[in-house]
N, C-alpha and C positions, 0 to 999 in steps of 0.2 A: 504493499499499499504506501510505502513511502516513496517508491519509484513514479506511482501514478500521481503523487500529490507534486512531485518536482515537476512532471509534465504539464500539470494544470497551472502551476505558477508560472513556467516558463510561457505557456501559451498566452497567458494576460499580458506579457510584456511586448508581444509582437504588435507590429501594425499589419493592416491588411496587405497581401500580395496576390497579383494577379495571376490565377492559375487557370488552365485549360486543360481539358481532358480528351485524349484522343483514344476511342475505342470505348464504346458504352454498351457493350452485351452485359452478362449477368455481372461479371467481377467488376466491370467498368462502373455498373450502376451503384454496386457497392461501396466504391471508392468514392463517386459522387455523393452519396448520402453521407458517408462520414466527413467528407469535406465541406459539406454545409453545416455542420455542427461546430467548426472551428472558426472562433472570431477572427482570426487572425488571416482567413482567407475570402478572396472575392474570386469566384467562379465566373470568367469572362466569355468563355466558349467550350462547346462541346462538339466532338466531330466522330461521326461514323458513316460508313458508305451504305449501310443497311437500313432504310427508311424507319423500319418500326423501332430498331435499337435507338436510332437518334432521337427520334420522338419521345422515347421513354427516358432517355439521359436529359434531355430537355425538360421533361417535366420535373425531373428530381433536382436538377442544377437551378432552376428558378427562370422566370420571364426575362430577366436582364441578360441572360447568357446567350450567346449568338450561336447559330447551328451551321455546322459545315459538313460536306461531304468529302471535300480534299483537305488534307492537313496542311499542306503547303500554302494553300491560300488562307488558313486558320493563322498561320504563323506570321505571314505578310500583312494580314488586315488587322490583327488584334494584338500581336506583338505582346505576348504573356511574358510574365517573369520567369515561371516555372510550367512544366507540363508534366501530367500523369499519362503514362503511356500503358494503355490495356487491350493491345490490339492481339491477334494471333500470333503463334511464337514466331511463325515464318517471316512475320513482319518487323519483329522487335528492332532489328539491327538496322534496316533501312530508316524507320520513322525515327529512332533515337539518335541516328546520324545527323537527319534533318533539322532534329530539334536542338542538339549541340550546337550546330553550324549557325542556327538563329539567336545562339548567345544564351538559350534556356537552360534553368537547371532542369535536372530530368528525375523524376519517380517512374521506373520500369518495373512492371510486374515480373513476377520469376516465370519460366527460367529467363535468365538475361538476354540469351541468344539461342538460335536454333542449333549452330554450331560452335565449336572449340575456336576454328579460325574467325569467325564472326566476333566472339567473347573477345579475343585477343585484339581485334583490330578496333573494338569499341572502347576496351580500357586505354589502348593509345590514344584515341580520339579525346576521350575525358581528360587525359594527363595534358594533351596539347591544348586543349580548352580552358583547362583549370577550372572545370566545371563541378557544381556540386551536384553528386549523383547517387542515387541510392536506390537498391533493388529491393523489391517488395516480397522479402521472406520474413514475414511478419512474426515469427516465434522470438527474432532478434530483439522485438519490442514488447513480447509478453512479460509481464511481472512473474509470472510463475517461471518461466524459462531462465530468466535473469537471475532470479533466485536460485535455481538449479546449479546455474553455471559459478556461482559465487561459492556455493557448496562446496562444489566439485574441486575449484581452484584452492579452497583452502583446507583441503585433505579430509573432510568429512566423511566422503565415501571409502577413504583409502585409496587404493589402487585400483584404478578403472580396469575390470577385466574381460567386459563385454556389453555389447551394446544390442538391444532387440528391438526392432521397431517394425510396425504393420500398418497398413490403410486398408481396411477391408470393407467394403460397401456392397451392396445388393441392388444395382441397378445397371442399365444397359448404356448408360453415358450418351444416349443419343437423343438430340433435340428435334421436335417436330419440324418438318418443311412445310411451308403455308401453300404447296400445291401437291396434286397426287402425282404418285410414280407415274412416269409416262409422260407427263407434261414437259413442254419444251425447255422450260426453266430449272425441272427437278434437278438435274446433275449440279448447275453451277449454285443453286440454293442449298443443295445438300452439301457441297462442299464448303459454303460460307458459314452456314449453321452448324455443320457437324466437323469442323476442321480437325478438331482433336483426335479424330478417329482415322485420318489418312496420313502416311508417312511422309509426304512432301510439304506438309503442313506443321506436323507435330512430332514431339519425341515420345510420345503416348504415357502410360501412366507413370513413369519414371520421372518425367518433366512435370507433369501436372500435379502429382501427390508426391511422388519419393523426393524430389527436390527440396521440400520442407524438412523431411526428416534425415535426410542424408546432410543439409546444411546444420541441423543440431549436431549430428556425429562431428562435421569437421570442426565446427565451433568447439563444442566441448573438449574434443581432445587436441585441439590446437595445432592441427596438419592435415593435410589430404590423405586419401587411401594410398596404398602402395601397390594394390591390384586388386581385382574382383573377378569372381565367376558369377554367372548369371544363367538362368533359365526361364523361360515362359512360353506362352503360345496362345493362340486362339481356340480355345477347347469348349465354350460354351455360348458366347454371343456369336454366332456365325451368321452373321447379316452383312456381309461384304465389306465391314471393317479392314482396315490395313495395320493398325497397331494392336497389341496382344492385349487380352482380357486377364491375364494373370501373370506375374512376375514372382521369381524368389531369387535373391540375391546373396551373395557373402563376400563381404569387403574384409581385407586385411589392413590394418593400420599399423605402422613402426611409430610407437611413442617413446619419446625421452621424459623420464619422470621429471616433474619440476621439483627444482630445489627448494625447501621448506624457507620461508621467509624468517628472519631474525626473531627468535622467541616461540617459533614454532616447532612440534616434534616432528622428526621426519617419519613418512609414512613405513609402517612395519612391512618387510619384506620386498621393499625397494631398493634400488641403487641407482646410481646415474647413468647403466647400460640400457639400451633402446630395449623394448620388448613389445609383443605383438597384442593387439586389442582386435578381436573379429567382432564385425558389425554385421548383423543380419537384417535384411529387409524384405517384405514381401508385400504385394497387393492383389487383392482378388475383387471381382465384380459380381459374384455370385453368393457370397455369405458375408452378412454384416457383424456375427456375433462378437469378435473381438474389437471391431471398430478402428479408431486411429489414435495410436499412443506410442511411447517410447519407455523402454527399461533400461536403466543405466544401473549395471551391476557392479559393484566395487567389493573390496575385501572386508570393508567395514560396515556398508550399508548398501540398499537400492533405493533408486529412484523411480517412480511409476509417474510417468508425465502425459498430460494432455492439456489442450488449450485452455480448460475451465477448471483443474485441479491437479495438484501434484501431491503425491505422497511419498514420505520418506520412511522407509524401514530398516532400522538398524539391524544389522548382522548379528546373530547370535553365536559366541565365540567361547563355547566351553572349554575350562581349563583342562578337564580329564574326560576320558572316554568312557560311556556308560555301556558295560559289557551285560547289562542284565537282559533278562528274557520276557519282561512283563508286558510289553505292548504287543498286541496282535496285529496291528497294521504296520509291520516292519519287514524292511528286506535283509536279507542275511548276506554276509560277506565273509566267506572262509579264509584266514589266512594264518599262517605258522601255527595251524592246529586249533586256532580259537574263532568264535563267531562274533563278528562286530555288528550290531544292531543300526542300520541306518533306515531313517524314515522316509517313506515314498509319498505320505501324505501331503499334497501340494500346500496345504495351509498350516502344516506343521511349524514350519519356520517364521511365521509372520506373527511380530508381536504388533502392539497398537501402533500405528504409523503417526508421523508428526505431518499433519495436513498443511499445505502450501494453498492458499484460496486467492482468487482475484476476480472481481466484478468488472475489470476494466475491458474495453474492446480492443484487441491488438491490432485490428485493421485501422481503427482511429488514432491508437498510440503511434502507430509507425508513420502516419501521415502527420501527425503533431511534430514528431521528431524531425521529419523532413522540412516541415515548415520552418521549425527554429534553426536549421541547419542553413536555409536559405536566407533567413533574414539576417543571419550573424555571418554569413558568406564563410561557413565552417564546412571544409571539404569532408571532414572526418565524420561520415554519416555512418549510421549503426550497421550497414549492409553495403559496402563499397562496390564501386565496379571490379576491384579486383577479387573480393569475395564472391561477386557473381559470376566471374571467370572461372575460379575454383569449383564453384557449385555444378555449372555447366558442364566442366570436364569430367566431374564426377558421376553424372549423370549419363553423359553421353557413353563413357567407358561401359557402363553395364550394358547399354544397348548394344555396343559392339560386341561385348562377352556373348550376347545372346545369338546375335547373327553370325559370329565365327566359333560358336559352341567351344569356347576354350577361355581359359583364363587371361586377362588383358592387363597388361601392367600400366601405371600410370606413366604418363610422359611430360617432360619439363615443359612448363608452360611460357617460357621466355624465349624459346626458339622460333 
């Protein structure tokens, strides 16, 4: 709650800035609604080539906002100070480049770019223009995840040994097309409405969902992955889509333990030698039982994280081994002639959790942060273009692994 209060105080100090929004689909309208609640913002224009989206975006932005179907005309005629880009992924690079060339600050929805090469070029452009640039990976603004990051950095979890993430839903991800199949405009409108389902415009589940959770892994571990093996298929929603409807990945990270700050106790079992942390990720579209969350497992505790609640469980560390036979829900491991009783009950090791709650809206919070950085001319946003490049490379390498059916190594990003 402290972080939220600081954002509110900062918001009150801002003078209104002129913001335009390019892309007024579902996510773009979410961003417009959030922007209208920030007193430091004046929405001067909205842009979308698809009429129904543009009309809805204008209704949310208010009658003083101008409407455009061409983003270049918007830039020329309204000259905004900052632009929110929420267009389909394959258009991110071209539109962000034009916005930067117009001298504007940029908030770009995730993934930052369709390809690693585009992301490299965009980072270079941001540096050349010395622009304020933020990527819309909103967990970086979420009070729960920021608290979790602080707990990890101070050693409360001990040595991080594994991270498990999943985003499971039960829907086909397909948007309705306003004309019947067989209509002359059906194919074009389907590609426009359902761009996430086609490979030339989308990087699929990894980009649209996994980008958020792999960003958490990169952020918390302080390094990109070393390699990944991934698999997936179109095994349920066989409706003409080109992107996969299920994905499973295993990333390996090489982590160098943080040295304890003065006065802090070193984490037990660690030294300065790098070690491997494995991060699993899965996404399904035909079962929503486990939803979207991350488990951060450490030698001293475990964090269960979601956007509305975090739970911290201390790890039970008995000093002596219980060799008794009293529990009937135990597994037996025979070693050196003795039987060691180990619990298989999934709840046996869960004590009462420490809860981390937040009533804040992380979409609004990330925009408040962006606006503050624009007003202050501070280029050190909570998720920089460089962070966006690392995120894009993390996602693309998993999709490459699926295509090649082999482990894919991390490649240097400065080449």
